[in-house]
C-alpha positions in Angstrom: 241.9 85.1 69.4 239.1 86.9 71.1 235.8 85.6 72.4 233.8 86.7 69.3 236.1 84.8 67.0 235.9 81.7 69.1 232.1 81.9 69.0 232.1 82.3 65.3 234.4 79.2 64.9 232.2 77.1 67.2 229.1 78.1 65.1 230.9 77.4 61.8 232.1 74.0 63.0 228.6 73.2 64.3 227.1 74.1 61.0 229.6 71.9 59.1 228.8 69.1 61.5 225.1 69.6 61.1 225.4 69.5 57.3 227.5 66.4 57.5 224.9 64.7 59.8 222.1 65.7 57.4 223.9 64.2 54.5 224.6 61.1 56.5 220.9 60.8 57.5 219.9 61.2 53.8 222.2 58.4 52.8 220.9 56.1 55.6 217.3 56.9 54.5 218.1 56.1 50.9 219.6 52.8 52.0 216.5 52.0 54.1 214.2 52.7 51.1 216.3 50.5 48.9 216.2 47.7 51.4 212.4 48.0 51.8 211.9 47.9 48.1 214.2 44.9 47.8 212.5 43.1 50.6 209.1 43.6 48.9 210.5 42.2 45.7 211.8 39.1 47.5 208.5 38.6 49.2 206.8 38.6 45.8 209.3 36.1 44.5 208.7 33.9 47.6 204.9 34.0 47.0 205.4 33.0 43.4 207.6 30.0 44.4 205.1 28.9 47.1 202.3 29.1 44.6 204.2 27.0 42.1 205.2 24.6 44.8 201.6 24.2 45.9 200.5 23.3 42.3 203.4 21.0 41.5 204.2 19.1 44.7 202.7 15.6 45.3 201.6 16.7 48.8 201.5 14.5 51.9 199.6 16.6 54.3 200.0 16.1 58.0 198.4 17.7 61.0 200.3 20.8 62.2 200.3 20.5 66.0 201.6 24.0 66.6 198.4 25.6 65.2 195.3 26.2 67.1 192.5 23.7 67.0 190.2 26.0 65.0 192.8 27.3 62.6 191.9 27.2 58.9 195.4 25.9 58.1 195.6 22.8 60.2 197.4 20.6 57.7 200.8 21.2 56.2 202.7 19.3 53.5 205.7 17.5 55.0 207.6 17.9 51.7 207.1 21.5 50.6 205.6 23.0 53.9 202.6 24.4 52.0 199.3 24.6 53.9 196.3 22.6 52.7 194.5 25.7 51.7 194.4 26.4 48.0 193.1 29.9 48.4 196.4 31.0 50.0 198.2 30.2 46.8 195.8 31.5 44.2 197.0 34.3 42.0 194.5 37.1 42.4 194.8 40.3 40.4 192.8 43.3 41.4 191.9 46.1 39.1 
């Protein structure tokens, strides 16, 4: 095998490796997009559950010591962990 053939083999293998890496990258990017979409869906479900909890729980609000003294959410329900701030749980729809 001469030097020219060896060079051609190296280039061919490099191109195959590059194509394989590109395909792998595309698969990983697809998976990431799926996970982001799924995470957003779960965040929306979580918000719905928190909203329902806020309106159905018989709250016992206690002072949340870990918050700042001027925080708008100073009180938290010791049962459902919702904050004493109705506006956080309102269902707003924007057009």
